[in-house]
N, C-alpha and C positions, 0 to 999 in steps of 0.2 A: 504494500500500500504506499501511497505517496506521503511524504512527511509534511506536516502542517506548515512548516516554514516555506517550503517550496510552493505549496498550494496558495498560501497567502500572497507570495510574490507574483504569482500568475493569476490571482483573482481579479476578474474584470466584470463590471456590471453591464447588463444589457443596455444597448444604446451607445456604448463607448466606441469611438472610431479609432482604429489602429492604422497608422500610416507607416509603411515600410521605409526604413532609413535609406536604403540603397535604390530600390525600384519605384518608391513613391506610390505604390498601390494602396488603396484605402479599403478597409474592411470594417463593417459595422457589426458589432456583437449582437446576436439574437438570443442565444441561450447556451448554457453549458451542456455538452453532450456526455462528458465523463472525464475521469482523471485517473492516472495510474502512478507508477513509481517515478516517472521522469517528466511529467507534464500534464497540462490540462487541455482538453479538446473542446472547441466551441463551434457551434453552428454560426456562421457569419454570412453577411450579404456583401457581395462584390458587384457593383453596378446592379444588374437585375438578376443575378444568379446567386443561389445559395451554395456555399461551399463549406468545407470543414477546415478549421485552423487549429493547429496544435502549437502551443508555446511552452518554453522551458527556459530556465536560466542555466541549464546544462548544455552548453554548446556542443559537446562531444556526443550527447544523446541525440540531439537534432541532426547532426552530421551523419550518425549511424543510420537513423531512420530514412533520411533523404537518400543515402546510398542504396538502401534496400528498395525504395520506391523506383529509383532510377534503374535498378536491375530488373525489376518487374516490368518496367516499360520496354525492355529489350526482348521480353518473351513474346515473340510474334504470335498473334492470333489468340493470346491468352487474356482473360479478363480477371486475373487473380486479385491483385491489389488495386487500390484506388489510384487514379492518375495524379501525378505530382504537378502542381500548377505554379507554385511560387516558393521561394526561400528568401528570407530577409531577417532583419533585426528591427526591434521596436525600442526606441529610446524613451525610457520613463525617467521620472525625477530621481528615483532611487536606484537606477541602473538600467542596464540594457537587457532585453529579453529576446532570445532568438525564437523564430517561429517558421513553420512551413505551412503551406496551404495545399489541400488536396481535394479531389472530387468527393462530394457528399453522396454516399450510396444509401438510397432509401429502400425499405422493404422489410418484411418479416425475416427472422432468422430461420435456419433450415427446419428445425423441429416445429416451429409455429406454422410454417408454410405447409408442411406435410399433414399436420393435424387439421388445418383449415381446408386444404384442397384434396386430400386423400392420399392413401398409400401408393396409388398408381404412379405417383411422381417420383417415388423413392429411387428406383434404379436409374431412371433417366438423369436425375440430379447427381447421383454418385458417379455415373459415367462421365458427366461434364467435369466434376471435381477431379477425378483421376486423370483425365486428359490434361487439365491445367497444371496439376501437380507434376505430371511427367515432363511438361515443358519447363517448369521451374527447376526441377532437379537437373535437367540437362544443362542449365546455366551454372550449376554448382552451388545452389542454395537449397536449404530445407526450411519449410514454413515454421516448424517448431510447435508453437502453441495453437494447434489446430483443434477447434471445438465448435459446437453449433452456434455459440454466441458470436464467433468470428466468421460465420458463413451467412451471408445475406442473399435472399432470392429477390432479384429485381424483375421488372417486366411490366406488361407482357411484351414478347413472349418470355416465360420464366427463364432466368439465367442465374446460376449460382455465382456469387462473388465473395472473395475473401477480404476481410478488413482487419485492422489492427495488426500490423506487420511487425510489432515489437519483438516477437519471439523468433523471427526469421534469422537463420544462422548459416554461415558458410560451412559447407560440408567438411567434416573432419574435426570440427571444433565441438566444444561442449554446448548443449542446448542452453540458451540464455533464459527463456521463460517457458513454463509449462503449467498445466493444470492437472492435478493428480489423477483424476478418473481416466484421462486420455494418455497418461504417461506410462510407457512400458516399464520404466524403472520402478514406479510405484507398485506395479503388479508383480514385480520380480521376473519379468520376461525380457530383459535386455538392458543395455546401457543407455545413457543419455547422450551418446555420441550422435552428432548431426549427420544422418545418412537417410536415403530415401525410405528405408524400412521403418525409421522412426515415425515418419508422417503416415505410412501405410498402417501401422499399428493404431494410430489415432483415428484413421478412417474407419477401421474395423470397430473401434469402440463407439464411434458416432453411429454406425449401423445398429449396434446393440442399443444405443441410446434412443433410437427411434421407437423401440418397443418398450423402453423404460424411461418415459419422459422425466421422471424424478430421479433417475439413475438408481444405484443401489450401493450399499456399503461393502467395503472389502472385509472379508472374514478370513478364509484360509488363503485367499489370493491365488496367484498362479493360474495356469491354464485350466486346472480342474474346476475351479469356481466359475470361471468365465464360460467354460463349456456347459456347465450345469445351467447357468443363467440363459444361455442361448436356447437350450432344449426345453426350457419352461415356456417359451413363447412360440406358438405355431408359425407366426409370420416370419420368424428368423430361420426356421428349419431349412427352407430352400436355399438360404444364403450361408449355411453352416460351413460348408467346405471352404468357401472364399474367406469367410471371417476367420476360421481357425488357421488357415494358411498364413494370413496376414498377422495374426496375433503371435504366431510362432516364428515369424521372421523368414518364412519360406519364399517370399517375394523380394527380389532385389530391385524391382522397378515398378512404377505405377502402371506402366504399360502391360506388364504381366498380370497384375491384379485386374486391370480393366478387361483384358482378353478373357479371363476366367468368368468375370461377371457377365460378359456378352454371351459366353457359352451357356451360362445358366438360363439366360433369357430364351435361348434356342431350345435347350434340352429339357427344361423343367415344365411339367404340365401346369404348374401354377400360373405361368405367364399366359398359357393358352386359355386358361379358365378365368382370367381377369375379366370381370363383368363389363368393364369399360371397353376392352378390346372385343369381346364376344358380341356385345350390343351393336358394334359397328360392322360386324360381319368379317372381321379379319380372319383368314384361314389359319388353321393350326400350323405352327412352325416347328413342332416337335419332330424329330427324325422318325421316318417310317419304321415300323417294327421289322426286324429281319425276317425274311421268308423262312418257313420251316425247313425247306430243302437247301438253303444257302449256307455255305460254310461260314463259320464265325470269323475265321482269319481272312484278312484281305491283303493283297499285295501292297508294298510301299507306294507303288505308283498310283494304284486306285485310291489309297488313303489320301495321298496328296491332292488328287483331283477332287475327291469328296470334300476335303478341308477347304480348298480354294472356293468351291461352289458354296460351301456353308458360310464362309466369311462374306461372300457377295450377298447372300440371302440375309445374313445378319444386318449388314449395312442398310439394305433396302427396307427390311422389316422394322428396324429401329426407327428409321425415318418415318415410316407409316404410323408407328405407335406414337411417336412424338406429335405428329400432325393431328392424329385423332384425339389425343389427350388435350392438346391445345384447343381444338375445336370445341370440345366439351367445356373447357375453361372459359372460352369466349361466350358460349351459350349461357353459362351460369351468370356471367357478368351482365348479360342483357336484361 
């Protein structure tokens, strides 16, 4: 938690106008959005646009966060972190305060969105998240403090966005910030070394969290407790294989986890029986049962052809599913 001295130094009343020392941009304080160990975040108005401004008397902290946001900006095609808009200093009577301005991302957090709109969005949003994490990991960063509160769903069309980049860490270093429930070290299932598998453990815990909105307490810890919690919830059973692989560090990349999640959408009957998909007449996408007279073993060449065809079908059917879910979403909004 942020110390009271720092918060008092960064305390600003609504209506205060902050003028940048170097760029001369002006920002009118609207309200406080939150505060943490190294600063206070405000909703501000710049010209006719609402943006978020974070200020701190810790220049090193501001520089670190700015570097992270700049790194996020280099991840082509990703919408992980908020866009960085300005970096400057504000000269006050009692000293200088550093600040940066970023895009204000509005919307419910991941769990709230799923509770409001339905579980049919769950896999679609996790596929988006894993795709963005894979791009982030390729640049040499790990998100670190990944949790539902840091995942906002914007739209329409719904799109998952990551906020609060304070825990983002260069791969190979120790994780800077974490939340116990989503931390593999807390559960005794790994170190706090910044590597892709650390984020993927958190993704698995968020999947579990969708079935336990209020979370649950650690008792015995370890994989045995988490496996038991998964098996208590029917909605998690189709995802059990992917979740357990992630919890045990079997994935070295988000791309691997995403591929297995896609396979589940193709192979599991649960996806075919989704009332939203069935109501729209989407044909079953589960593999056809093997003919009684056909040998179980298939050649490597046939397997590769089948896998290639399966991937193409996955892409097409995922697209259809997203469109259908979005159509229902728009219909409900009317």
